[in-house]
C-alpha positions as CSV (number, residue, x, y, z in Angstrom):
1,M,104.6,84.6,164.8
2,A,107.6,82.5,163.9
3,D,105.5,80.8,161.1
4,Q,104.8,84.0,159.2
5,L,106.9,85.3,156.4
6,P,108.6,88.7,156.7
7,D,106.6,91.6,155.3
8,D,109.2,92.3,152.5
9,I,108.9,88.7,151.2
10,V,105.1,88.9,151.3
11,Q,105.2,92.2,149.4
12,S,107.5,90.7,146.8
13,I,105.2,87.8,146.3
14,A,102.2,90.0,145.9
15,I,104.0,92.3,143.4
16,S,105.1,89.2,141.4
17,N,101.6,87.8,141.3
18,A,100.1,91.1,140.3
19,K,102.7,91.4,137.5
20,S,102.1,88.0,136.2
21,I,98.3,88.5,136.2
22,S,98.7,91.8,134.4
23,E,100.9,90.2,131.7
24,Q,98.6,87.2,131.1
25,P,96.4,88.8,128.4
26,Q,99.6,89.7,126.4
27,M,101.0,86.2,126.8
28,L,97.7,84.7,125.6
29,S,97.7,87.1,122.6
30,N,101.2,86.1,121.7
31,L,100.2,82.5,121.8
32,D,97.3,83.2,119.6
33,E,99.5,85.1,117.1
34,S,102.1,82.3,117.0
35,S,99.4,79.7,116.5
36,A,98.0,81.7,113.6
37,A,101.5,82.1,112.1
38,A,102.1,78.4,112.4
39,G,98.8,77.7,110.7
40,A,99.7,80.1,107.9
41,T,103.1,78.3,107.5
42,L,101.4,74.9,107.2
43,D,99.0,76.4,104.6
44,A,101.9,77.8,102.7
45,R,103.8,74.5,102.8
46,S,100.8,72.6,101.5
47,A,100.2,75.3,98.8
48,V,103.8,74.9,97.5
49,S,103.9,71.1,97.7
50,D,103.1,70.8,94.0
51,G,105.3,73.7,93.0
52,H,102.3,76.1,92.7
53,V,101.5,78.9,95.1
54,R,98.1,80.6,95.2
55,L,98.5,84.3,96.3
56,A,95.2,86.2,96.3
57,D,94.1,86.2,92.7
58,L,97.3,84.9,91.3
59,E,98.8,81.4,90.8
60,L,102.6,81.4,90.9
61,H,105.1,78.6,89.9
62,I,108.5,78.2,88.4
63,N,108.5,76.6,85.0
64,G,111.1,74.2,83.5
65,Q,113.2,77.2,82.2
66,G,113.4,78.6,85.7
67,Q,111.0,81.4,84.9
68,L,108.5,82.7,87.4
69,V,105.1,82.1,85.9
70,V,102.3,84.4,87.2
71,T,98.8,83.3,86.2
72,P,95.9,85.6,87.0
73,V,93.0,83.6,88.4
74,S,90.4,86.3,88.1
75,S,89.7,88.9,85.3
76,R,90.8,91.8,87.5
77,V,93.5,94.2,86.2
78,L,96.9,92.9,87.1
79,D,99.5,95.5,88.2
80,I,103.0,94.2,88.7
81,F,105.3,96.2,90.9
82,V,109.0,95.3,91.2
83,P,110.8,97.3,93.8
84,G,114.3,98.7,93.0
85,T,115.9,101.0,90.5
86,Y,115.7,100.0,86.8
87,S,116.7,101.9,83.6
88,R,114.7,101.6,80.4
89,E,117.6,99.5,79.0
90,A,117.3,97.1,81.9
91,I,113.6,96.2,81.1
92,E,112.5,94.1,78.2
93,V,108.8,93.3,77.5
94,T,107.8,90.6,75.0
95,L,104.3,89.9,73.9
96,D,103.5,86.7,71.9
97,S,100.8,84.1,71.6
98,R,101.8,82.5,74.9
99,G,101.5,85.7,77.0
100,V,103.7,88.6,78.2
101,T,107.3,88.1,79.2
102,L,108.9,90.7,81.5
103,R,112.7,90.5,81.8
104,L,114.4,92.7,84.3
105,R,118.1,93.3,84.8
106,K,118.9,95.0,88.1
107,D,120.8,98.3,87.7
108,R,123.8,98.6,90.0
């Protein structure tokens, strides 16, 4: 009997094994999520490598004047939402032959 482990150590090992087995699906799920996130990050890096980003039905880039240029790729209606608080005086919309320019100044 000298070669057997005490009951409390056997019980601790059994509990530890059961716990690790029960946590395995969550750990595998976390690995899958981090792998998907890493893939999305690589896709995003390759998408911005030329200064253009494709986001759903939009192409985004910063032009030489530092303006964000949003180009719709499809003919769907484009709604633009800018979160925050703005007064009428803080919003300027210009329409010309090049397109629509929306200039916002954040209210304090």
